[in-house]
Residue, then its C-alpha position, 0 to 999 in steps of 0.5 A: m533205304p526209302d520206306p516202300s510204305v510211304p508213297v513217292q511224291p512226283v517231282r513237279a517240273k520246273l521252268v528250268d526243266v522245260a528250258q533245258a528240254a527245249g534248248v532255250s533260256k528260261a526267259t524264252v520259256s516264260k515269254v512263250l508260256n505266258g503269251r508274251d511270245l510275239s518276237v519268238r520264232e514259231e519253231t521255237r514256240q512249238r518246241v517249248h510247248e512240246a517240252a512243257r507238255t512232255l514234262g507235264y509242266r504247270p506254272h505256279s499260280g503264285a509265281r505267275a501272279l507275281a510276275g504279272a503273267s498271263t492267266h489265259a482266262l477271259a471273263l464274259l459278263v452277260p445281263a441275264l443267263a435266262n435270255p437265250t440270246y446270250v447262250t449263243i453269244a457265250r458259245g461263240a466266245y468260248q469256242r474262239a477263246r479255246e482256239l486262241g488258247y484262252l478259257s472263257l468264264l461266264a458271269e451274270d449281272f442280274d438285278g440286286q447283284e450288280a457286278d461293278e468293281s468286283f468284276s474288274e478286280l478279276v483282272q486287277e488281281g491277276r485272275v483273268d486277262g480281260l473282260l467281255i462286257a455284254s451288260a453295259r446299260p446306261g449308268h452302270s458303275l462298271v462302265d465308269t470303273v473300266s474307263r478309268s483303268s487299264i483293264p483290257h475290255v470290250f463291250l459286245n451287243r452294247s455300245v458305250e459312246g466314245s469308248g472305241r471298244n464296241v463290238t456290235m451287229d447291224v441291229a437296224r438291218s434286222s428291223v428292215t428285214a422283218l418289215d420288208h417280209l411282212h410288207s411283202l405279205g400285204h401287212r400294212a398295220i404292223g406293230h413292234i415290241a421293243g426292249p426296255p428304253g436306254i438299251t442301245p440295240s433296242d433303241a437302234r432297232k426301234e428307231a430303224f423300225l419307225r424310220h423304215a415303216g415311214q419309208l414304206g408308208l406305214h405311218a400308223a406303226l405302233v410300238a410298245s416296250g417290254d423286258f426281253t422276256e416272255d412276260g415282257g412280250v405278253s404285257a407289250t402284246l396286250q398293250l398293242l392289241g388292247a382293242a381286241k380284248g372286247g372282241g373287236p379286230p386287232p389294231v395290227t395284223a403283224l408283230y415284230t419283237s426284239s427277242l425270241a423270248q418276247a415272241i414266245g410271250a406274244m404268241g401266248a398273249i395273242r391266243s389268250l385274246g382268242l386270236r389265231i396265229p398267223e391268220d389274225v396276227s402274224v409274228v416275227g421274232n428277233d434272233d433265231l434259235p432251235v426252239a423257234g422251229h418247234l413252236c406252234p406254229p413254228l416261228t418266223t425269225v430274223a437270224m442275227p449273227l450271235y455266234d459271230l458276235g461272240t467270236t469277234a469280241v474275243d478276237a478284239l479282246v485278245a488283240a487288245i491284250r497283245g497291244t493292238p489299238m482298239g476300235d469299234i467293230v460291226v460284225p459284217t454278217e447280215p441278219r437273215l430271215v428264216s420264214r416259218g409258219s407264224t407269218t402269212a398274208p393278213g386275213a388269210t384263211p386256214 
């Protein structure tokens, strides 16, 4: 007779138990629960999932790895968690991954801790099914690592030439949107704070800014580069407004930045020179997040489809995992101007 003082260990449901409950073979259950169920009828898939939930079936991690089964987990690598742009991208990726039955993990590729082969090993060791790579700067060792492997992966918000795996936005259109807004207000001396050289979206945004400025007749358009941070915005703004340090008029009457963080830094730098926003210098930031509306003055921005970028990248990666041929994708949602109090006509009085 069992000793009542000894706790009874629950019996863990096995694959065969799910198969018997669903009235199908073990092979069919394995296909369905491991995401290799494209040939299985929808009714059968639903019956298998319902049986697994009822029995509390959880696949054994060791057996799953040995079988090469799906982990239903994706890994997203971003260049900096401090950059609020990637918060929205990650949220879109996480939500879409959940909708598709995957978990999205997040990793940071920060200076001094570059993720290279250790990141791709997540897939090679069966820990995740694929990689979402938002950190793909020129010369990054991870780009070479994944290009020589069969690891399912996509590049998002970055372009790797010739990869055929790029998921991007129309960043050139964001420069056109910002310039058209400032030009319509009467600005003719407009500066641009670009990101670091060699970063694909930054280079594309800068090139589009200079090209459209020329089309508008703004031949003296000025550009300075800085990190996508508040400090980067400060240093680039001081460079562009150097003539104003001695009390002279600013050489530009408006600034368009590559990131929201740069715009926040730019606003602080403008005030440090004794200038007013927007009466002396108007500011437009790239990307729109809730904090932009709570700055003083509220910041005019170009809203980019960051959330859509995250969801589209997950759609592309999951399709690749399931065997669909890859191709470059541009998110169709266009940039949108969000007009607030940081822009006005040049020389306007309060």
